[in-house]
N, C-alpha and C positions, 0 to 999 in steps of 0.2 A: 166286720166289714159292713158298710152301709147297705141297707136294703132299698131296692128300686122297684117300682111298679110299672109294668107294661100295661097298656090299655086293652080293653076288650074290643079293639078296633077290628075291622075286617081284614086289615093287613096282617100277613103272617108274623108270628112272634120273632122268627129269626130276622126278618126285615126291620121290625121295630128295634130289636136289640142292636142290629148293625148300625142303624141311624143314631141310637142313643150313645153307643161307643164312639161313633164318628164325631158326634158333637162334643163328647168329653175330650177327644183328642184335639179338636179344633180350638176349644176354649183353653187349652194348656193344662188340663188336669193331668195329662200324661205328657211328659216332655221327651225330647229326642233321646232315644236309648233306654227309656224307662221300660221295665218289664211289666206287662199287663198282668192282672190277676189270673190265676190258673183257671182252667175250664171248670173245675169243681167249685172254686170261689165264685165264679160268674154264675154258675147254676144256682148256688145258694142265694146270691145277692139279688138275682132277678126271678127266682122261682120257676126256672125253665129246665128242660131236659138238656142233657149233654149234646145231643144231636143238634138242638136248636142253637146252642153256643157255638158248636163247630161250624155250622152253616154260616152264622154271622161272622165268625173270624175268617173263614174262607173267603167270604165276599170282601172283607176289608183287605185281606191279603191280595186278592185279585185286583183290587182297586189301587194297590200300591201304598195304602195307608199304614200298614204294619208289615213287619218281617217276622219270619219264624225260623228258630234255630232248634234243632233236635237236642233234647236234654236241657235246654235253657228256657224255652217258652216263646211267647210272642213279645216283640218289642214294638214300641210305638213312640212317635211316628217313625216311619222308615227314614233313617238318616240319608242325607243327600250323597250321591256318589262322589268319591274324591276327584278333585280336579287334577288333570295331567299337565297343567300349564305352569 
């Protein structure tokens, strides 16, 4: 997996990671229904702790950018709800 570098910015690492993943989603690197890398893979790719990854993923989940399914992982971006029409 490709390695990424977060800056020594005064912004918290989880916030930097959240925005980096958000940009990767917006640019189409992850398409509808794609499974994101695991927490362990993200830890290794960004050189951060698991709690940092979890906080970033929770923020993306709360923003509606990703979905989480137990045993499957995180999917990105969140598919639109089905239409009842």
